[in-house]
MIVOSE-638233 format. One record per residue (C-alpha): x negated, y negated, z. Coordinates in steps of 0.2 Angstrom, whole numbers, plus 2048, in hexadecimal, padded with zeros to 3 digits. Layout:
N
<bamar><c1>X</c1><c2>Y</c2><c3>Z</c3></bamar>
...
//
This chain:
241
<bamar><c1>800</c1><c2>800</c2><c3>800</c3></bamar>
<bamar><c1>7F1</c1><c2>7F4</c2><c3>803</c3></bamar>
<bamar><c1>7EC</c1><c2>7F6</c2><c3>7F1</c3></bamar>
<bamar><c1>7FE</c1><c2>7F2</c2><c3>7EB</c3></bamar>
<bamar><c1>7FF</c1><c2>7E3</c2><c3>7F7</c3></bamar>
<bamar><c1>7EE</c1><c2>7DD</c2><c3>7F0</c3></bamar>
<bamar><c1>7F4</c1><c2>7E0</c2><c3>7DE</c3></bamar>
<bamar><c1>804</c1><c2>7D6</c2><c3>7E1</c3></bamar>
<bamar><c1>7FB</c1><c2>7C8</c2><c3>7EA</c3></bamar>
<bamar><c1>7F0</c1><c2>7C7</c2><c3>7DA</c3></bamar>
<bamar><c1>7FF</c1><c2>7C6</c2><c3>7D0</c3></bamar>
<bamar><c1>806</c1><c2>7B8</c2><c3>7DA</c3></bamar>
<bamar><c1>7F6</c1><c2>7AE</c2><c3>7D6</c3></bamar>
<bamar><c1>7F7</c1><c2>7B2</c2><c3>7C4</c3></bamar>
<bamar><c1>809</c1><c2>7AD</c2><c3>7C2</c3></bamar>
<bamar><c1>806</c1><c2>79D</c2><c3>7CC</c3></bamar>
<bamar><c1>7F8</c1><c2>799</c2><c3>7C0</c3></bamar>
<bamar><c1>803</c1><c2>79D</c2><c3>7B1</c3></bamar>
<bamar><c1>811</c1><c2>792</c2><c3>7B8</c3></bamar>
<bamar><c1>804</c1><c2>784</c2><c3>7BA</c3></bamar>
<bamar><c1>7FE</c1><c2>786</c2><c3>7A8</c3></bamar>
<bamar><c1>810</c1><c2>785</c2><c3>7A2</c3></bamar>
<bamar><c1>813</c1><c2>775</c2><c3>7AC</c3></bamar>
<bamar><c1>803</c1><c2>76E</c2><c3>7A6</c3></bamar>
<bamar><c1>809</c1><c2>76F</c2><c3>794</c3></bamar>
<bamar><c1>81C</c1><c2>770</c2><c3>795</c3></bamar>
<bamar><c1>828</c1><c2>765</c2><c3>78D</c3></bamar>
<bamar><c1>83A</c1><c2>766</c2><c3>78F</c3></bamar>
<bamar><c1>83C</c1><c2>774</c2><c3>782</c3></bamar>
<bamar><c1>830</c1><c2>77F</c2><c3>78C</c3></bamar>
<bamar><c1>839</c1><c2>77E</c2><c3>79D</c3></bamar>
<bamar><c1>842</c1><c2>78F</c2><c3>79A</c3></bamar>
<bamar><c1>830</c1><c2>797</c2><c3>79B</c3></bamar>
<bamar><c1>82C</c1><c2>78D</c2><c3>7AB</c3></bamar>
<bamar><c1>83C</c1><c2>794</c2><c3>7B3</c3></bamar>
<bamar><c1>838</c1><c2>7A6</c2><c3>7AD</c3></bamar>
<bamar><c1>827</c1><c2>7A4</c2><c3>7B6</c3></bamar>
<bamar><c1>82F</c1><c2>79E</c2><c3>7C6</c3></bamar>
<bamar><c1>83B</c1><c2>7AD</c2><c3>7C6</c3></bamar>
<bamar><c1>82C</c1><c2>7B9</c2><c3>7C3</c3></bamar>
<bamar><c1>822</c1><c2>7B1</c2><c3>7D1</c3></bamar>
<bamar><c1>831</c1><c2>7B2</c2><c3>7DD</c3></bamar>
<bamar><c1>834</c1><c2>7C4</c2><c3>7D9</c3></bamar>
<bamar><c1>821</c1><c2>7C8</c2><c3>7DC</c3></bamar>
<bamar><c1>822</c1><c2>7BF</c2><c3>7ED</c3></bamar>
<bamar><c1>831</c1><c2>7CA</c2><c3>7F2</c3></bamar>
<bamar><c1>828</c1><c2>7DA</c2><c3>7EC</c3></bamar>
<bamar><c1>818</c1><c2>7D5</c2><c3>7F6</c3></bamar>
<bamar><c1>823</c1><c2>7D2</c2><c3>805</c3></bamar>
<bamar><c1>82B</c1><c2>7E3</c2><c3>804</c3></bamar>
<bamar><c1>81A</c1><c2>7EB</c2><c3>802</c3></bamar>
<bamar><c1>813</c1><c2>7E2</c2><c3>811</c3></bamar>
<bamar><c1>822</c1><c2>7E6</c2><c3>81C</c3></bamar>
<bamar><c1>820</c1><c2>7F9</c2><c3>817</c3></bamar>
<bamar><c1>80D</c1><c2>7FA</c2><c3>81A</c3></bamar>
<bamar><c1>80E</c1><c2>7FA</c2><c3>82D</c3></bamar>
<bamar><c1>801</c1><c2>7ED</c2><c3>82E</c3></bamar>
<bamar><c1>7FC</c1><c2>7E5</c2><c3>83F</c3></bamar>
<bamar><c1>80C</c1><c2>7DB</c2><c3>83F</c3></bamar>
<bamar><c1>810</c1><c2>7C9</c2><c3>83B</c3></bamar>
<bamar><c1>803</c1><c2>7BC</c2><c3>83D</c3></bamar>
<bamar><c1>80C</c1><c2>7AB</c2><c3>83E</c3></bamar>
<bamar><c1>803</c1><c2>79B</c2><c3>83A</c3></bamar>
<bamar><c1>7FF</c1><c2>78F</c2><c3>848</c3></bamar>
<bamar><c1>80A</c1><c2>780</c2><c3>84B</c3></bamar>
<bamar><c1>808</c1><c2>773</c2><c3>83E</c3></bamar>
<bamar><c1>7FF</c1><c2>763</c2><c3>841</c3></bamar>
<bamar><c1>809</c1><c2>755</c2><c3>83B</c3></bamar>
<bamar><c1>7FD</c1><c2>746</c2><c3>839</c3></bamar>
<bamar><c1>807</c1><c2>73B</c2><c3>82D</c3></bamar>
<bamar><c1>819</c1><c2>739</c2><c3>828</c3></bamar>
<bamar><c1>81F</c1><c2>746</c2><c3>81B</c3></bamar>
<bamar><c1>82F</c1><c2>74B</c2><c3>813</c3></bamar>
<bamar><c1>835</c1><c2>75B</c2><c3>80C</c3></bamar>
<bamar><c1>844</c1><c2>75B</c2><c3>800</c3></bamar>
<bamar><c1>850</c1><c2>768</c2><c3>7F9</c3></bamar>
<bamar><c1>85E</c1><c2>766</c2><c3>7ED</c3></bamar>
<bamar><c1>86F</c1><c2>768</c2><c3>7F3</c3></bamar>
<bamar><c1>881</c1><c2>764</c2><c3>7ED</c3></bamar>
<bamar><c1>880</c1><c2>753</c2><c3>7F4</c3></bamar>
<bamar><c1>870</c1><c2>750</c2><c3>7EA</c3></bamar>
<bamar><c1>861</c1><c2>751</c2><c3>7F5</c3></bamar>
<bamar><c1>85E</c1><c2>755</c2><c3>808</c3></bamar>
<bamar><c1>84E</c1><c2>751</c2><c3>810</c3></bamar>
<bamar><c1>845</c1><c2>756</c2><c3>820</c3></bamar>
<bamar><c1>83A</c1><c2>749</c2><c3>827</c3></bamar>
<bamar><c1>82B</c1><c2>74D</c2><c3>832</c3></bamar>
<bamar><c1>821</c1><c2>73F</c2><c3>83B</c3></bamar>
<bamar><c1>813</c1><c2>740</c2><c3>848</c3></bamar>
<bamar><c1>81A</c1><c2>741</c2><c3>85A</c3></bamar>
<bamar><c1>82C</c1><c2>744</c2><c3>854</c3></bamar>
<bamar><c1>835</c1><c2>752</c2><c3>85E</c3></bamar>
<bamar><c1>83D</c1><c2>75A</c2><c3>84F</c3></bamar>
<bamar><c1>840</c1><c2>758</c2><c3>83C</c3></bamar>
<bamar><c1>84D</c1><c2>74A</c2><c3>838</c3></bamar>
<bamar><c1>859</c1><c2>74D</c2><c3>829</c3></bamar>
<bamar><c1>85E</c1><c2>740</c2><c3>81C</c3></bamar>
<bamar><c1>868</c1><c2>742</c2><c3>80C</c3></bamar>
<bamar><c1>86A</c1><c2>738</c2><c3>7FC</c3></bamar>
<bamar><c1>871</c1><c2>73B</c2><c3>7EB</c3></bamar>
<bamar><c1>860</c1><c2>739</c2><c3>7E2</c3></bamar>
<bamar><c1>84E</c1><c2>73E</c2><c3>7E7</c3></bamar>
<bamar><c1>848</c1><c2>72C</c2><c3>7E4</c3></bamar>
<bamar><c1>856</c1><c2>725</c2><c3>7EF</c3></bamar>
<bamar><c1>851</c1><c2>732</c2><c3>7FD</c3></bamar>
<bamar><c1>83F</c1><c2>72E</c2><c3>7FD</c3></bamar>
<bamar><c1>843</c1><c2>71B</c2><c3>7FD</c3></bamar>
<bamar><c1>84F</c1><c2>71D</c2><c3>80B</c3></bamar>
<bamar><c1>841</c1><c2>726</c2><c3>815</c3></bamar>
<bamar><c1>834</c1><c2>719</c2><c3>811</c3></bamar>
<bamar><c1>83F</c1><c2>70B</c2><c3>817</c3></bamar>
<bamar><c1>83A</c1><c2>711</c2><c3>829</c3></bamar>
<bamar><c1>82A</c1><c2>71B</c2><c3>827</c3></bamar>
<bamar><c1>81A</c1><c2>71A</c2><c3>81E</c3></bamar>
<bamar><c1>81D</c1><c2>72A</c2><c3>814</c3></bamar>
<bamar><c1>80E</c1><c2>733</c2><c3>80E</c3></bamar>
<bamar><c1>814</c1><c2>743</c2><c3>805</c3></bamar>
<bamar><c1>823</c1><c2>74B</c2><c3>7FE</c3></bamar>
<bamar><c1>825</c1><c2>75D</c2><c3>7FB</c3></bamar>
<bamar><c1>833</c1><c2>763</c2><c3>7EF</c3></bamar>
<bamar><c1>83A</c1><c2>774</c2><c3>7F3</c3></bamar>
<bamar><c1>83D</c1><c2>781</c2><c3>7E5</c3></bamar>
<bamar><c1>840</c1><c2>793</c2><c3>7E7</c3></bamar>
<bamar><c1>843</c1><c2>79A</c2><c3>7D6</c3></bamar>
<bamar><c1>84A</c1><c2>795</c2><c3>7C5</c3></bamar>
<bamar><c1>85C</c1><c2>793</c2><c3>7CC</c3></bamar>
<bamar><c1>858</c1><c2>788</c2><c3>7DB</c3></bamar>
<bamar><c1>859</c1><c2>778</c2><c3>7D1</c3></bamar>
<bamar><c1>866</c1><c2>773</c2><c3>7C5</c3></bamar>
<bamar><c1>860</c1><c2>76D</c2><c3>7B4</c3></bamar>
<bamar><c1>865</c1><c2>75B</c2><c3>7B8</c3></bamar>
<bamar><c1>85B</c1><c2>75B</c2><c3>7C8</c3></bamar>
<bamar><c1>84C</c1><c2>763</c2><c3>7BF</c3></bamar>
<bamar><c1>84D</c1><c2>754</c2><c3>7B3</c3></bamar>
<bamar><c1>84F</c1><c2>748</c2><c3>7C1</c3></bamar>
<bamar><c1>83F</c1><c2>74F</c2><c3>7CA</c3></bamar>
<bamar><c1>835</c1><c2>74F</c2><c3>7BB</c3></bamar>
<bamar><c1>83A</c1><c2>73D</c2><c3>7B7</c3></bamar>
<bamar><c1>836</c1><c2>737</c2><c3>7C9</c3></bamar>
<bamar><c1>825</c1><c2>740</c2><c3>7CA</c3></bamar>
<bamar><c1>820</c1><c2>739</c2><c3>7B9</c3></bamar>
<bamar><c1>824</c1><c2>727</c2><c3>7C0</c3></bamar>
<bamar><c1>815</c1><c2>729</c2><c3>7CB</c3></bamar>
<bamar><c1>81D</c1><c2>727</c2><c3>7DC</c3></bamar>
<bamar><c1>810</c1><c2>720</c2><c3>7E9</c3></bamar>
<bamar><c1>811</c1><c2>72F</c2><c3>7F4</c3></bamar>
<bamar><c1>808</c1><c2>740</c2><c3>7F3</c3></bamar>
<bamar><c1>815</c1><c2>74C</c2><c3>7EA</c3></bamar>
<bamar><c1>813</c1><c2>75F</c2><c3>7EB</c3></bamar>
<bamar><c1>81E</c1><c2>76E</c2><c3>7E7</c3></bamar>
<bamar><c1>822</c1><c2>77B</c2><c3>7F4</c3></bamar>
<bamar><c1>82A</c1><c2>78D</c2><c3>7F4</c3></bamar>
<bamar><c1>834</c1><c2>78D</c2><c3>804</c3></bamar>
<bamar><c1>835</c1><c2>7A0</c2><c3>806</c3></bamar>
<bamar><c1>822</c1><c2>7A1</c2><c3>804</c3></bamar>
<bamar><c1>820</c1><c2>793</c2><c3>811</c3></bamar>
<bamar><c1>82B</c1><c2>79D</c2><c3>81D</c3></bamar>
<bamar><c1>821</c1><c2>7AC</c2><c3>81A</c3></bamar>
<bamar><c1>811</c1><c2>7A3</c2><c3>81F</c3></bamar>
<bamar><c1>81A</c1><c2>79B</c2><c3>82E</c3></bamar>
<bamar><c1>820</c1><c2>7AC</c2><c3>834</c3></bamar>
<bamar><c1>811</c1><c2>7B7</c2><c3>82F</c3></bamar>
<bamar><c1>81C</c1><c2>7C1</c2><c3>824</c3></bamar>
<bamar><c1>82A</c1><c2>7BF</c2><c3>817</c3></bamar>
<bamar><c1>83C</c1><c2>7BC</c2><c3>81F</c3></bamar>
<bamar><c1>847</c1><c2>7CA</c2><c3>819</c3></bamar>
<bamar><c1>858</c1><c2>7C3</c2><c3>81D</c3></bamar>
<bamar><c1>860</c1><c2>7B8</c2><c3>810</c3></bamar>
<bamar><c1>85F</c1><c2>7A5</c2><c3>814</c3></bamar>
<bamar><c1>872</c1><c2>7A3</c2><c3>813</c3></bamar>
<bamar><c1>875</c1><c2>7B1</c2><c3>820</c3></bamar>
<bamar><c1>876</c1><c2>7AE</c2><c3>833</c3></bamar>
<bamar><c1>867</c1><c2>7BA</c2><c3>836</c3></bamar>
<bamar><c1>85D</c1><c2>7B1</c2><c3>828</c3></bamar>
<bamar><c1>861</c1><c2>7A0</c2><c3>830</c3></bamar>
<bamar><c1>85C</c1><c2>7A5</c2><c3>841</c3></bamar>
<bamar><c1>84C</c1><c2>7AD</c2><c3>83A</c3></bamar>
<bamar><c1>847</c1><c2>79D</c2><c3>831</c3></bamar>
<bamar><c1>84B</c1><c2>792</c2><c3>840</c3></bamar>
<bamar><c1>840</c1><c2>79D</c2><c3>84A</c3></bamar>
<bamar><c1>832</c1><c2>79C</c2><c3>83D</c3></bamar>
<bamar><c1>833</c1><c2>789</c2><c3>83D</c3></bamar>
<bamar><c1>833</c1><c2>788</c2><c3>850</c3></bamar>
<bamar><c1>823</c1><c2>794</c2><c3>851</c3></bamar>
<bamar><c1>81B</c1><c2>788</c2><c3>844</c3></bamar>
<bamar><c1>81E</c1><c2>779</c2><c3>850</c3></bamar>
<bamar><c1>82F</c1><c2>773</c2><c3>848</c3></bamar>
<bamar><c1>83E</c1><c2>774</c2><c3>854</c3></bamar>
<bamar><c1>84F</c1><c2>775</c2><c3>84D</c3></bamar>
<bamar><c1>852</c1><c2>766</c2><c3>841</c3></bamar>
<bamar><c1>85E</c1><c2>758</c2><c3>847</c3></bamar>
<bamar><c1>86C</c1><c2>75F</c2><c3>83D</c3></bamar>
<bamar><c1>86E</c1><c2>76F</c2><c3>833</c3></bamar>
<bamar><c1>87D</c1><c2>76B</c2><c3>828</c3></bamar>
<bamar><c1>888</c1><c2>75D</c2><c3>822</c3></bamar>
<bamar><c1>892</c1><c2>756</c2><c3>814</c3></bamar>
<bamar><c1>88A</c1><c2>75D</c2><c3>804</c3></bamar>
<bamar><c1>87C</c1><c2>767</c2><c3>80B</c3></bamar>
<bamar><c1>87B</c1><c2>778</c2><c3>814</c3></bamar>
<bamar><c1>870</c1><c2>780</c2><c3>821</c3></bamar>
<bamar><c1>865</c1><c2>789</c2><c3>814</c3></bamar>
<bamar><c1>862</c1><c2>778</c2><c3>80B</c3></bamar>
<bamar><c1>85C</c1><c2>770</c2><c3>81B</c3></bamar>
<bamar><c1>851</c1><c2>77F</c2><c3>820</c3></bamar>
<bamar><c1>849</c1><c2>77F</c2><c3>80E</c3></bamar>
<bamar><c1>846</c1><c2>76C</c2><c3>810</c3></bamar>
<bamar><c1>83E</c1><c2>76F</c2><c3>821</c3></bamar>
<bamar><c1>833</c1><c2>77D</c2><c3>819</c3></bamar>
<bamar><c1>82E</c1><c2>770</c2><c3>80C</c3></bamar>
<bamar><c1>82A</c1><c2>763</c2><c3>819</c3></bamar>
<bamar><c1>81F</c1><c2>770</c2><c3>823</c3></bamar>
<bamar><c1>815</c1><c2>773</c2><c3>812</c3></bamar>
<bamar><c1>814</c1><c2>760</c2><c3>810</c3></bamar>
<bamar><c1>80D</c1><c2>75E</c2><c3>821</c3></bamar>
<bamar><c1>800</c1><c2>76C</c2><c3>81E</c3></bamar>
<bamar><c1>7FB</c1><c2>764</c2><c3>80D</c3></bamar>
<bamar><c1>7F7</c1><c2>753</c2><c3>816</c3></bamar>
<bamar><c1>7EE</c1><c2>75B</c2><c3>825</c3></bamar>
<bamar><c1>7E3</c1><c2>766</c2><c3>819</c3></bamar>
<bamar><c1>7EA</c1><c2>777</c2><c3>81E</c3></bamar>
<bamar><c1>7F5</c1><c2>77A</c2><c3>80E</c3></bamar>
<bamar><c1>7EE</c1><c2>782</c2><c3>7FF</c3></bamar>
<bamar><c1>7F4</c1><c2>782</c2><c3>7ED</c3></bamar>
<bamar><c1>7F9</c1><c2>790</c2><c3>7E1</c3></bamar>
<bamar><c1>7F0</c1><c2>790</c2><c3>7D6</c3></bamar>
<bamar><c1>7E0</c1><c2>78A</c2><c3>7DE</c3></bamar>
<bamar><c1>7DB</c1><c2>77D</c2><c3>7D8</c3></bamar>
<bamar><c1>7EB</c1><c2>777</c2><c3>7D1</c3></bamar>
<bamar><c1>7EC</c1><c2>775</c2><c3>7BE</c3></bamar>
<bamar><c1>7F2</c1><c2>764</c2><c3>7B7</c3></bamar>
<bamar><c1>801</c1><c2>75E</c2><c3>7AC</c3></bamar>
<bamar><c1>7FD</c1><c2>757</c2><c3>79B</c3></bamar>
<bamar><c1>801</c1><c2>746</c2><c3>7A3</c3></bamar>
<bamar><c1>7F4</c1><c2>749</c2><c3>7B1</c3></bamar>
<bamar><c1>801</c1><c2>74F</c2><c3>7BE</c3></bamar>
<bamar><c1>7FA</c1><c2>75E</c2><c3>7C9</c3></bamar>
<bamar><c1>804</c1><c2>76E</c2><c3>7C8</c3></bamar>
<bamar><c1>804</c1><c2>77B</c2><c3>7D6</c3></bamar>
<bamar><c1>80E</c1><c2>782</c2><c3>7E4</c3></bamar>
<bamar><c1>808</c1><c2>77E</c2><c3>7F5</c3></bamar>
<bamar><c1>809</c1><c2>788</c2><c3>805</c3></bamar>
//
């Protein structure tokens, strides 16, 4: 099983590299290929988790509590538009904000905080509607004056917990497991878990993205692929964890 786990881990790196290459050269017509690569990466991560769970290894190795050194924001798409989890030094828990566009959400947060980084959550090809994909591309290519990265929430939760979380994020068991992973990573339950136009799984994915953004700014995160590849217009392409 160790050999299979190593093979799957190598495949994750290869698929992340393929994704970065696609993003670096992709135009609108190529986005179907980008989505296919995201799906392949998500499937490989699920298989890797299954192999590791069945291997009888020494058990989960959770990551240490995250060190939040600057204000950061994790965002996830939701029916209301975008939900954000805000982390700032000394704050007792993530704060939640919602806006109809990602630009409005970032601007709202920046009215009260010197925001340093934004992490955008994306699980797979179906996690962002096409109009929101276009919105993100347009916003990023407008060169926002913050560090912008992309995060895979399930991969982030797996690193937090020391192993992939099996229960689905929309189930009670999955919600409890993800809240426990956040707490172990130094992030108590967020200020709210659901509201008009956003659900608990949206908030939890935003929190996972915020955790990734905090790690990116304190130097603990690493990209897939490493080093990141670059868009044709100079924008780095990688999934951070």
